[in-house]
N, C-alpha and C positions, 0 to 999 in steps of 0.2 A: 490386485497387487498387494503383496505383503511384505512389509521390512521389519525384522527385528529390530529393536532399540533398547538402549537402557532404561530399566523402570524409572529411574529418576527423572528423565526427559519428559514422559507422559503424565507422571504421577503429579508433578507439580502443574499440569496443564488442566487438571480435573476439577470441576467443581467441588465444595465441601458435601459430605453425603453421600459421594461415590468412591468405591475402592478399586483400584486398576487391579484386574484379574491378569495372571500371568499363567502361561504353559511351559513346564518345566524350568520355571524360573526366569523364563524370557517375555518380555512385553512385546506388543505386536501393534503396528499402525498401517492400516489399510486403504489403498486408493481404489474405489471401485467404479469403473464407467460401465455404465449400460444403456438401455432405452426402456422409458417406460411405456407400456401399451395398455389400453383398456383402463384406465384410471378414472374410477367413479365412485361416488357414495351407495351404499347398498339400494337397491330398488330403482337407481337410476341408469338409463341406457348410456354409454359412453357417449361423448360428442367428439367428432373428429378433431377440431382445432384445439381441444382442451385436454383429450385424454390420452395422447401420444407425444411423447418429447423426450429428448435425451436428458440423461440426470448422470453427477457425479458427486461422489459423496467420500470424504476423510473421515475415518473411523477407527476407535479403538475399543480395547474390550474392558469391561468393569463389571462389578456386582454392587447390589444395594437390597438388604435385607437377605442375603445369601442367594439372590437370584441372579444370575449371569445375564448379561445382556450386553448391548452397543452404545456407546456415546459417540454422537457425531460431532467433530469439529465444524465441520461445513458442510452444506449440500448444494450444489450449484444446477440450475436448470434451464432450460431453452424456453421455458413458458411462463412468461409474467404473472398471468392469471393464476396459474398453479403456485406459484412463489408465494404471491400474496396471502391466497386463501391458507398454505400450509403455515407461514411465519406467523398468521393471526390464530388459527386453530391450534396449532401443537407449540408455538415459541420456538421451532427447530431453527436453526440458523441458516435458513435457504438464502442465495442470491441467484439474481438474474444474471444469466450469461449467454454468449452467443456462441452457439454450439452447432457441430454437424457430424454426422457419422455415415458412413457407406462402406460396401463391400467391393472390393477390387483384388482379382486374382489371389483368392483365399485368404486375404487378410481384411480386417475391419478395421478401416481408417478412423480415427477419433482425434477431434478437435474441440477445445473449449477455451473460450475467454470470458472472464468475468467482466460484467458490465454494470451492475450494481451500483447505484449512486450512492457515494460516502464510504463503499465497502474496499479493503484493500485489494490490489489487484492480484489475480492469479490465474494460471494458464495451465494447459496440457495439450500437448501435441504428440502423437503416438500411432503405431499401428499393433495389432496383436491377432493371434488365430489360435485355435483348438490343435492340439499335436497328438492327442492320443484318445482311448476309449474312454467314454464315460462312466463311471462307477459313484455309489453311493459310500462315502467316508466311514468307515469302521469307529463305533464308540469308543474313545479313549484317545483316538489320535487328533494329532494337530489339526488336520483337516476339519476333523468333526467340531473340535473346540472353537476353530475360527467361524463356522458356519453354522452349526446347531444353536443358534439365539433366537430366543422366541419373545423378546421385548428389547425397546431401547428406552433410552432415560435422556430427559430433559432439563435443564434447568432454566429460571428465569432472573430478570433484573432484580428480585428479591431474593436470589439463592434457594429458591424452592425446587423441588426435584417432583418430577412427574414421571411415570411409567406407561408407555404404551405397549399393550400387549399386541402379538403378532402372530399369525398361524400359517404354515407353510409345510409342504411336503419335506423330506431331507433333500438337500440340494443333491444333484446328480452333476458330478465335476469331472472336467478333462483337465488333462496337462496341457499347458500353454506355452506360447513364446510370445515376445512382445519386442519392440522398438521404440524406445522412448526418444524423441527427438527435442521435448521441452517441456520441463517440468518445474513449475514455480508455484505448486498448490500448496506446500506446506510452508512458504516463505513466511506468509503471515503470522504462522506459528512459531518462528524462529527455529524451526526444524530444517536442519541439511540433512538431505535422505542420500544414500548410496544412488550412484546413476542406475543399478538395476535391482530390481527386488530379490528378496531372498527366496520368495516362493510365488508361484503363479497359479490361479485357477480360472478355468472357462466353465461358464453355464449357460446352456443355451435358452433356457428360458425357466422361471418360476412363477407358480401363482401363489400371491400375498394377500391375507386379509389383516386388517388391523382394526382396533378398537379405540374408542375415546379415552384420552390421558386421565390417569386416576394419579391424584396427591398420595406422595409416600412418605414416612417418617425417616429422617435421616438417621 
């Protein structure tokens, strides 16, 4: 789910060293609910109780050193072990949450409520579904700009920026519909979103690989 916001709203919430990226002068914030499957280090088989869980991230689009990427304001996940490992290994702002997702009458029903000790409350309750044929976005389009991102950036308590490279095939995207019943995911950011997103994409699945964090110069 993508919302177009004034650039000043998002620029002021980025750490030094990152530049807000825009498309045709517009800045974007996205809320992405999904389910992780088969999460594991290379060479290690998936563990059923650790490798599959719902996740939810809040992201915007940035550059550093002229390389476009993603900056996560938050990532909520239903697996406390995965949250602890991710926070320690990457410094990403992961939070524990009570989450559920299921299919019903063609809709994916999704619920998330942050339960992380000391973290500001945030919740999402909605349903969504694909509504059309899957296609790969043409280069230069807004959909490609939003999804053709092959790294993400992380800041730590000392203001240092690291880059984590990722690799995946181009997203196969479908148009989508959603019904949002409750959304306070951006309340901790003091950002009020319109009730409905400006743009929706659905992707059935995507295989992703990532690498160790690398420190970059601001």
